[in-house]
C-alpha positions in Angstrom: 0.0 0.0 0.0 1.4 3.4 -1.0 1.6 5.9 1.9 1.9 9.6 1.7 3.0 12.1 4.4 0.8 15.2 4.6 2.8 18.4 5.1 0.5 21.4 4.8 -2.6 23.0 3.3 -2.6 26.2 1.2 -5.1 28.4 -0.6 -4.8 28.3 -4.4 -6.1 31.3 -6.4 -6.7 30.7 -10.1 -7.6 33.7 -12.3 -9.6 33.2 -15.5 -12.2 35.1 -17.5 -14.9 34.5 -15.1 -12.9 35.7 -12.1 -10.8 34.4 -9.3 -11.5 30.7 -8.4 -10.5 29.5 -4.9 -9.4 26.0 -3.9 -7.8 24.6 -0.8 -4.8 22.4 -1.8 -2.9 19.9 0.3 0.9 19.3 -0.1 2.4 16.0 0.8 5.6 14.0 0.5 5.2 11.0 -1.7 7.8 8.3 -1.0 7.1 6.6 -4.3 7.9 9.7 -6.2 10.6 10.7 -3.6 9.4 14.3 -3.6 6.7 16.8 -2.7 3.4 17.0 -4.6 0.1 18.6 -4.1 -3.6 18.0 -5.0 -7.0 19.6 -4.5 -8.4 19.1 -1.0 -11.6 21.3 -1.3 -13.0 23.3 -4.3 -14.5 26.5 -3.0 -15.8 28.7 -5.8 -15.4 32.1 -7.4 -14.7 35.1 -5.2 -17.6 37.2 -6.6 -20.1 34.3 -6.2 -19.0 33.8 -2.6 -19.4 37.5 -1.9 -23.0 37.3 -3.2 -23.6 34.5 -0.7 -22.6 36.9 2.2 -18.8 36.3 2.5 -17.4 39.8 2.4 -13.7 38.8 2.0 -13.6 35.2 0.7 -9.8 35.2 0.5 -9.4 36.2 4.1 -12.2 33.9 5.2 -10.7 30.8 3.6 -7.2 31.7 4.5 -8.4 31.4 8.1 -9.9 28.0 7.3 -6.5 27.0 5.9 -4.8 28.1 9.2 -7.3 26.0 11.1 -6.6 23.0 8.9 -2.9 23.3 9.4 -3.4 23.6 13.2 -5.6 20.5 13.1 -2.9 18.7 11.0 -0.3 19.7 13.6 -2.5 18.3 16.4 -3.1 15.1 14.4 0.7 14.6 13.9 1.1 15.0 17.7 -1.7 12.5 18.3 -0.1 10.1 15.8 3.1 10.2 17.9 1.1 9.4 21.0 -0.6 6.6 19.1 2.7 4.8 18.9 2.3 4.1 22.6 -1.4 2.9 22.2 -2.8 1.0 19.2 -6.2 2.5 19.7 -7.1 6.2 19.6 -8.9 7.5 22.7 -11.1 9.6 20.5 -14.2 8.0 19.0 -16.5 9.5 16.4 -20.2 9.0 17.3 -22.1 11.5 15.1 -23.0 8.8 12.6 -25.2 6.9 15.0 -28.5 8.2 13.6 -27.5 7.0 10.2 -26.4 3.6 11.6 -29.7 3.3 13.6 -31.7 3.9 10.4 -29.5 1.7 8.3 -29.8 -1.2 10.7 -33.6 -0.7 11.1 -34.1 -0.9 7.4 -32.9 -4.5 7.4 -31.0 -4.4 4.1 -28.2 -6.5 5.4 -29.9 -9.9 5.0 -30.6 -9.2 1.3 -27.1 -8.0 0.6 -25.6 -11.0 2.4 -27.6 -13.3 0.1 -26.4 -11.3 -2.9 -22.8 -11.7 -1.7 -23.1 -15.5 -1.7 -22.4 -15.4 -5.5 -18.9 -13.9 -4.8 -15.8 -15.3 -3.2 -15.2 -12.3 -0.9 -13.8 -13.2 2.5 -15.2 -10.0 4.1 -18.8 -8.8 4.5 -19.7 -6.3 1.8 -22.6 -4.7 3.7 -20.4 -4.0 6.7 -17.7 -2.5 4.5 -20.3 -0.4 2.7 -21.8 0.7 6.0 -18.4 1.7 7.3 -17.8 3.8 4.2 -21.2 5.5 4.5 -20.6 6.5 8.1 -17.0 7.5 7.5 -18.1 9.7 4.6 -20.7 11.4 6.7 -18.4 12.2 9.6 -15.3 13.0 7.8 -15.2 13.0 3.9 -11.6 12.3 2.7 -9.6 10.0 0.5 -10.2 6.2 0.6 -6.8 5.5 2.0 -7.2 8.2 4.7 -10.7 6.9 5.4 -9.3 3.5 6.0 -6.3 4.6 8.0 -7.7 7.4 10.1 -11.5 7.6 10.1 -12.8 4.0 10.2 -10.6 3.1 13.2 -12.3 5.9 15.1 -15.8 4.4 14.6 -17.0 2.3 17.4 -17.5 -0.9 15.5 -14.5 -3.0 14.5 -14.4 -3.8 10.8 -12.5 -6.8 9.3 -11.4 -5.8 5.8 -8.1 -4.6 4.3 -7.6 -1.6 2.0 -7.4 -3.9 -1.0 -10.7 -5.5 0.0 -12.2 -2.0 0.4 -11.3 -1.2 -3.3 -12.6 -4.6 -4.5 -15.8 -4.1 -2.5 -16.2 -0.6 -3.9 -15.8 -2.0 -7.5 -18.4 -4.7 -6.8 -20.9 -2.2 -5.4 -20.4 -0.1 -8.5 -21.1 -3.1 -10.7 -24.2 -4.0 -8.8 -25.3 -0.5 -7.7 -28.8 -0.8 -9.3 -29.5 -4.0 -7.2 -28.3 -2.2 -4.0 -30.6 0.7 -4.7 -33.5 -1.7 -5.4 -32.9 -3.4 -2.0 -32.9 0.0 -0.2 -36.0 1.2 -2.1 -37.9 -1.9 -1.2 -37.0 -1.6 2.5 -37.6 2.2 2.7 -40.9 1.8 1.1 -41.8 -1.0 3.5 -41.0 1.1 6.6 -41.8 4.7 5.5 -43.6 4.6 2.1 -42.3 6.7 -0.7 -44.6 9.5 -1.7 -44.7 9.1 -5.5 -47.9 11.2 -6.1 -45.3 13.1 -8.1 -41.6 12.8 -8.3 -38.7 15.2 -9.0 -35.7 14.8 -11.2 -32.5 16.8 -10.9 -29.0 16.4 -12.4 -25.6 17.7 -11.8 -22.0 16.8 -12.6 -18.7 16.3 -10.8 -15.2 17.0 -12.1 -12.0 15.0 -11.8 -8.7 16.7 -11.7 -7.2 14.7 -14.5 -6.1 15.9 -17.9 -6.7 12.6 -19.7 -10.2 11.5 -20.6 -11.4 8.0 -20.5 -14.6 6.2 -21.6 -16.5 7.5 -18.5 -14.9 10.7 -17.4 -15.3 13.0 -20.4 -14.8 16.7 -20.9 -18.2 18.4 -21.3 -20.4 21.3 -20.1 -19.5 21.7 -16.4 -21.8 23.6 -13.9 -18.6 24.8 -12.2 -17.1 25.9 -15.5 -14.3 23.4 -15.1 -12.2 22.2 -18.0 -11.4 18.8 -16.4 -13.2 15.6 -17.4 -16.6 15.3 -15.6 -19.2 12.7 -14.8 -22.9 13.5 -15.0 -25.4 12.3 -12.3 -29.2 12.2 -12.4 -31.2 12.0 -9.2 -34.9 10.9 -8.9 -36.6 11.9 -5.7 -40.1 11.5 -4.3 -42.5 14.3 -3.4 -40.7 15.0 -0.1 -37.3 15.0 -1.9 -36.2 11.6 -0.6 -33.9 9.9 -3.1 -35.4 7.0 -5.1 -32.6 6.4 -7.6 -29.5 7.7 -9.3 -27.8 7.2 -12.6 -24.4 8.2 -13.9 -23.6 9.1 -17.4 -20.4 10.2 -19.3 -19.7 13.9 -18.9 -19.4 14.6 -22.6 -23.1 13.8 -23.1 -25.1 17.1 -23.0 -27.7 17.1 -20.2 -30.4 18.4 -22.5 -30.8 15.3 -24.6 -29.6 12.8 -22.0 -32.1 14.0 -19.4 -35.1 12.2 -20.9 -33.4 8.8 -21.2 -32.1 9.0 -17.6 -35.6 9.9 -16.3 -37.2 7.1 -18.2 -34.6 4.6 -17.0 -34.9 5.6 -13.4 -38.8 5.6 -13.5 -38.8 2.2 -15.1 -36.3 0.7 -12.6 -38.3 2.1 -9.7 -41.7 1.1 -11.1 -42.9 4.7 -11.1 -45.7 5.6 -13.6 -46.8 8.9 -12.2 -45.8 12.4 -13.1 -42.2 13.5 -12.7 -41.4 17.1 -12.4 -38.1 17.8 -14.1 -36.1 20.4 -12.1 -33.5 22.4 -14.0 -31.3 25.4 -13.7 -31.2 28.3 -16.2 -29.0 26.4 -18.6 -31.4 23.5 -19.1 -34.7 25.3 -19.6 -34.7 25.0 -23.4 -37.9 24.3 -25.2 -36.8 20.8 -26.3 -36.4 19.7 -22.7 -39.9 21.1 -21.9 -41.4 19.4 -25.0 -39.9 16.1 -24.0 -41.2 16.3 -20.5 -44.7 17.2 -21.7 -44.8 14.5 -24.3 -44.0 11.9 -21.6 -46.8 13.2 -19.4 -44.3 14.9 -17.0 -43.8 18.4 -15.9 -41.0 20.9 -15.3 -39.7 23.4 -12.8 -36.8 25.7 -13.6 -35.3 29.0 -12.7 -35.3 31.9 -15.1 -33.2 35.0 -14.9 -35.3 38.1 -14.5 -32.7 40.0 -16.6 -33.8 38.0 -19.7 -37.5 38.7 -19.2 -39.6 40.8 -21.6 -40.2 44.4 -20.5 -43.8 43.6 -19.7 -42.7 40.7 -17.4 -40.1 42.9 -15.8 -42.8 45.5 -15.0 -44.9 42.9 -13.4 -42.0 41.6 -11.3 -41.2 45.2 -10.0 -44.8 46.0 -9.2 -45.2 46.0 -5.4 -48.8 44.7 -5.5 -49.7 41.1 -4.8 -46.5 40.2 -3.0 -46.9 38.3 0.3 -44.3 38.4 3.1 -42.8 35.1 4.3 -41.4 35.5 7.8 -39.3 33.5 10.2 -40.3 32.7 13.8 -38.9 36.0 15.0 -41.2 37.9 12.6 -38.3 38.9 10.2 -39.1 38.9 6.5 -37.2 36.1 4.8 -38.5 36.9 1.3 -41.5 38.2 -0.6 -43.4 36.0 -3.1 -46.1 36.3 -5.7 -47.4 34.3 -8.7 -49.3 34.4 -11.9 -50.8 31.9 -14.4 -50.8 32.7 -18.1 -50.1 31.5 -21.6 -46.4 32.1 -22.6 -45.0 31.9 -26.1 -42.0 29.6 -27.0 -40.3 29.8 -30.3 -38.3 26.7 -31.5 -36.9 25.1 -34.7 -38.6 21.8 -35.7 -36.9 18.8 -37.4 -37.5 20.4 -40.8 -35.6 23.5 -39.8 -38.8 25.7 -39.6 -39.3 28.3 -36.9 -42.5 27.7 -34.9 -44.2 29.3 -31.9 -46.4 27.5 -29.4 -48.2 28.9 -26.3 -47.8 27.0 -23.0 -49.9 27.6 -19.9 -47.5 28.1 -17.0 -47.3 29.3 -13.5 -44.5 31.8 -12.8 -43.4 32.5 -9.2 -41.2 35.4 -8.4 -39.5 36.1 -5.1 -37.7 39.1 -3.6 -35.0 38.5 -1.0 -33.9 41.7 0.8 -30.6 40.2 2.0 -29.8 38.8 -1.4 -30.6 42.3 -2.9 -28.1 43.9 -0.6 -25.4 41.4 -1.5 -26.1 41.7 -5.3 -26.1 45.5 -5.1 -22.8 45.4 -3.3 -21.4 43.2 -6.0 -22.7 45.5 -8.7 -21.0 48.5 -7.0 -17.8 46.6 -6.7 -17.8 45.7 -10.4 -18.6 49.4 -11.3 -15.7 50.6 -9.2 -13.5 48.0 -10.9 -14.7 49.3 -14.3 -13.9 52.9 -13.4 -10.3 51.9 -12.3 -9.8 50.0 -15.6 -11.2 52.9 -17.6 -8.8 55.3 -15.9 -5.9 53.0 -16.6 -6.8 52.6 -20.3 -7.2 48.8 -19.8 -7.9 46.5 -22.7 -11.5 45.2 -23.3 -10.4 41.7 -22.4 -9.4 42.9 -18.9 -12.9 44.0 -17.8 -14.3 40.6 -17.2 -17.7 40.7 -15.4 -17.4 44.5 -15.1 -17.9 44.8 -18.8 -21.6 44.6 -18.2 -21.5 48.1 -16.8 -19.6 49.9 -19.6 -20.0 50.7 -23.3 -17.2 50.3 -25.8 -17.6 53.0 -28.4 -15.4 53.6 -31.4 -14.8 57.3 -31.5 -12.3 60.1 -32.2 -11.4 62.9 -29.9 -14.5 64.9 -30.9 -16.7 61.9 -30.0 -17.5 61.0 -33.6 -17.6 57.3 -34.5 -14.7 56.0 -36.5 -13.0 52.7 -37.1 -10.1 53.8 -34.9 -9.8 54.4 -31.1 -12.2 52.7 -28.7 -13.8 54.9 -26.1 -15.0 53.4 -22.8 -18.1 54.9 -21.2 -19.8 53.9 -17.9 -23.3 52.6 -18.7 -25.5 54.3 -16.1 -28.6 52.7 -17.5 -27.3 49.2 -17.3 -26.2 49.9 -13.7 -29.6 51.3 -12.8 -31.5 48.3 -14.3 -29.2 45.8 -12.6 -29.8 47.4 -9.2 -33.6 47.5 -9.8 -33.6 43.7 -10.4 -31.3 42.8 -7.5 -32.8 40.3 -5.1 -35.4 39.0 -7.5 -35.6 35.4 -8.7 -38.2 33.6 -10.9 -39.3 30.0 -11.1 -41.3 28.7 -14.0 -43.4 25.5 -13.9 -46.0 23.5 -15.7 -47.6 22.7 -12.4 -50.2 25.4 -12.3 -52.1 23.8 -9.5 -49.1 23.7 -7.1 -49.0 26.4 -4.5 -46.3 29.1 -4.8 -44.9 28.1 -1.4 -44.7 24.4 -2.5 -42.9 25.4 -5.7 -40.4 27.5 -3.8 -39.8 24.7 -1.2 -39.4 22.0 -3.9 -36.8 24.0 -5.9 -34.8 25.0 -2.9 -35.0 21.6 -1.2 -33.5 20.1 -4.4 -30.7 22.6 -4.2 -30.1 21.5 -0.7 -30.0 17.8 -1.8 -27.4 18.6 -4.5 -25.4 20.7 -1.9 -25.4 17.8 0.5 -24.2 15.5 -2.2 -21.3 17.9 -2.9 -20.4 18.3 0.8 -20.3 14.5 1.3 -18.5 13.8 -1.9 -16.0 16.4 -1.0 -13.0 15.1 -3.0 -12.8 12.2 -5.3 -9.5 11.7 -3.6 -6.6 9.9 -5.0 -7.3 11.3 -8.4 -6.1 10.0 -10.8 -4.4 7.0 -9.2 -6.9 5.0 -7.2 -10.4 5.5 -8.5 -9.8 4.8 -12.2 -12.4 2.2 -13.1 -16.0 3.2 -13.9 -17.3 0.6 -11.5 -15.2 2.0 -8.6 -16.2 5.5 -9.3 -19.9 4.4 -9.4 -19.4 2.6 -6.1 -18.1 5.8 -4.6 -21.2 7.7 -5.7 -23.4 4.9 -4.4 -21.8 5.5 -1.0 -22.6 9.2 -1.3 -26.1 8.5 -2.5 -26.9 6.1 0.5 -25.5 8.7 2.9 -27.9 11.3 1.4 -30.8 8.8 1.6 -30.2 8.0 5.2 -29.7 11.7 6.0 -33.0 12.7 4.3 -34.9 9.9 6.2 -33.5 11.3 9.4 -34.4 14.9 8.4 -37.9 14.2 7.1 -39.3 11.2 9.1 -37.4 11.5 12.4 -36.9 15.3 12.8 -40.1 16.3 10.9 -38.1 18.6 8.5 -37.5 21.1 11.3 -33.7 21.2 10.8 -31.7 22.0 7.8 -28.9 19.9 6.2 -26.2 22.2 7.7 -27.4 21.7 11.3 -27.6 17.9 10.8 -24.1 17.7 9.4 -22.7 20.0 12.0 -23.9 17.4 14.6 -22.7 14.4 12.6 -19.2 16.0 12.2 -19.0 17.2 15.8 -20.5 14.5 18.0 -17.5 12.6 19.5 -16.3 11.1 22.8 -12.9 10.3 24.3 -12.1 7.1 26.3 -10.8 7.8 29.8 -11.0 4.3 31.2 -12.0 0.8 30.1 -15.7 1.5 30.6 -16.0 5.3 30.7 -16.0 8.0 28.0 -16.4 11.8 28.2 -18.6 13.7 25.7 -16.5 16.3 23.7 -19.5 17.7 21.8 -20.6 21.3 22.1 -24.2 21.9 23.3 -26.7 23.1 20.8 -30.5 23.3 20.2 -30.1 20.4 17.7 -28.4 18.0 20.1 -31.0 18.8 22.8 -33.8 18.2 20.3 -32.3 14.9 19.2 -31.8 13.8 22.8 -35.5 14.6 23.5 -36.7 12.7 20.4 -34.5 9.6 21.1 -34.4 9.6 24.9 -30.7 9.1 24.7 -28.1 10.8 27.0 -26.5 12.9 24.2 -25.9 15.9 26.4 -24.3 14.0 29.3 -20.6 14.6 30.0 -19.8 11.1 31.2 -21.0 8.1 29.1 -20.4 4.5 30.1 -20.0 1.6 27.8 -23.6 0.7 28.4 -24.8 4.2 27.4 -22.7 4.1 24.2 -24.1 0.7 23.2 -27.6 2.1 23.9 -26.9 5.0 21.5 -25.5 2.7 18.8 -28.4 0.2 19.0 -31.2 2.7 19.2 -34.1 2.2 16.8 -36.3 5.0 15.5 
C-alpha cells in the first residue's frame, strides 16, 4: 500500500475570464515519487459568487480555514506520535449513530448478504459499505485516509483490508442498481415513498485529471471546469427523498440525455406517475420542456429576471400582490407572488422551420432583501473596478464581469464614431437596471395547481440535496491514481447516495423537517467522545439546540458529560 506524508494546506487562487477561483490544496511527501506533490483538497468557488452569498472577503475567510486545517494537522501529527504508545485512539466518532440506527432498522443487510453468496469475498460487503457511509458522513476524505484514520475511530471493528475495500467498492459499482433496489424496497416498507409526483435533478462532478477515459469526459460543467466530468441524475419522491441515481459520461449534454435518464430511473423504480423535471437556467430549453410534456411529465426551472420581456419585468417590479414570508422572529425572509398565463415559446422543428407555441405556465417570483443587498454590493464593486480599468486605459479583455456596466464605443477625440480608437463609457442605464432587479428570482413551472410556497420549497430543497451531495462527496481523492475504473467511481457515488438517503430519512421522518442539512451535518461531524478508562467516556460535543432536540426525540443521554459503555451501546443500538 502506498503511503503519503501530509505536510501542509494552502489556498490556491486561479484567475480566469470569469474571475478568481479559490481552492484549498494539500501538499504532501510521496515516498514513491521521492518528492513533494500537491492536489486539491476542497474546491470553494469564485470570489464574486462567494461575496454574493454573504462572505465579504472570501480570500481572508478561507485563509483562516487553511490556518485551522494546518493547526488540526499539527494536532493530528502530535496525536499520531502518542498513538505509537497505544494502538487505539482514545477519541471516537459517534455522530454517525442516527444513520447507523436507520440503516440497521431498514434490514437491508440480510438481502445484501444473500447477494454476496455469489462472490468469493472473504469479508462482509454490507459491513464494509456501511463503514464507508458512516465515515463519509463524519469526515469525507480519501479512501486510504478513510481506511487509516476515520474507520478506526468508529466504534465498530471492521475486518477488511484496504485492497478489499477497493474490491468491494468496485463490486458495489457493478451492482449498484440492485443495491438501490434493495434499499428502495425496505424504505418503502417502513416509511412509504410519496410518488404522487416525483422530482428529477441532475448535476456533474469534475475530476482533476487531464486525460479523458470512456466514462470521465470533458463536457459542459456547472462549475465551469475544464477537467473531465461525470454526470449524475437523481430521482426523488414528493418529499425530496432519493429513489434512484444514474451516472452518465460527462461529454453527453444534459439536455438530450435527461429524458433517457428519467425514463430509465422511473422504469427501474416502477414509477408511472408524473415526474417534475427540475433544472437550472442552462437547461430550460424548449426541447427539454417538450420532451417532458410528451412523456406526461412536468417541469420546474429557474429563469433569470434579466432576460424577461419588458412587460414581465414591469410585473416583477410592481409592489402589489407580494406576500411576506417571515421566520419565527417575525423577520421577512423573502416576498413572493405568482401568476398563471399563456407564454410563447419559439423553436426550430426537425425540418428547420421556426415555430411558436403557447404553453400555460405558473410563474413564481421572489424578492429576498438580504440577497438584494449582496447583489447591489457586487454591482457597485464591479462598477468601481470598471472605473479603475477605464482610468488606466485597460484592454477590453481585462474588464471581465465588469464589462456589463460599460459601453465600448469607437470614436475620435470629438466623439465622432470612427474605425479607430475605442472609447469606454460607464453605462449608467445598465447599472440602474441591474440594481432594480437585485434580489429577484423567478421559477417557471408547468404545475399550475401547485401552491407558490410548494414550488419554492421544492426548488430550494432540491438545491439542498445537491449541496449535501457535494459536501459529502468532498473530494474524489486519490485522483487520478486510485479511482480509475468506472465501477469503482460508481461505487463511490453509491456510498454518497446512500448517505444522502439516510440523512433525508432522518431529516424528514425523524426530525419532521424542522432542521436543515447544515445543522444535521454539524452534529454528525462534531459528536465525538474520548475514552478515559475501560468502561468510561467523556462527551466532547458542544451543546446546541439540535443535540438537545435529538436527545429529546430519542431519549438518549446525548448531552451528558460522562458516558459509560452501556450508554454508548444504547446510542448505537437505538431504533427510530
